[in-house]
N, C-alpha and C positions, 0 to 999 in steps of 0.2 A: 504493500501499500503506500503510495506516494505522500509525503509530509513535507512541508515547507519549514526550513529552519532560517531564523533570522540571525545573521553573524555580526557580532559587535565589530566595531572599527578596527582595534588592534589584532583581531583574527583574521580580517579580510585577505591579508597577504597569502594565507593559506587557500583561499578561495579564489585566486586572481582577481581580487577587488570586488568580488560579488557580495553584496549585502544580504542576499537571500539565495538559498540553494535548495534543491528537492532531493531527498533521499527516500529510502524505503524503510519500512519498520512499522510495527503494531503497538510498540510500547517505545518510551523515551530512551531507554536503554538500547533497543535495537536501531534506533533511527540515529543515536550518536555514534554507534559502532558502524554503521553504513556511511555516516559523515566522515569519519575517520578513514574508511576504506577508500572512500572516493577522493578524499583531501587529506593525505597523510600528514600527522603533525597535530591533531587536535586532541588525541588521546593524552599525551603527555601534559597539554595545556590544561585539560579539564579534570583529570584523575590525579591524584596522590599515588605514591608508590605501593599503597595497599590496595589500589584498586577503587577507592572510594571518591566520589566527587568533591573536588577541592573545596574547602569552606569558604572561600571567597567568589565562587561561582554560582550564580543563582540560575534555575532553569524554569521556565514558566510555559505551560501550555495555555494557549490564548492568552488570557489574563491571570491564570491561576499558577501559584507558585507550587511545584510538584511537592515540596517538603509539607504542605499541609494536605496532601492527597495520598497518592499511591507511591511517591517517591519515583524512582528510575524505573519502577513497573507500571507507571501511569499509562492506560492506554491512549493511543493517538489514532485519528482517523483521517481520512482523506482530506477534509476542511480544515484540519488543525495545523495552528502555527506554533512551532516550539522556539522560543526566544531564549538565547543564551546571554545571560546579564552578568558581567564581571562586577563585583561590589566596589563601590567608590569610597575612599577614605580620605581623611584630610580637612582643612578647612581654610 
């Protein structure tokens, strides 16, 4: 199933500058795995050495933070958008 992923500016060099890409997957985990397969380099930027999503990376399906739902196993469908949002700190 094709899903749209919105790529933040700092990671667009991995997608040849594309702000949005289509990948396949029925869960967030599957979609992100396909993203890395199509555009190598995402895995090490999104996951820590233990295979967990880095704490400063937020993932949304449409407008819902996956931490408050099914996590990486959150289902995604044909019309869903996955957004990768790096946390911003400072002042």
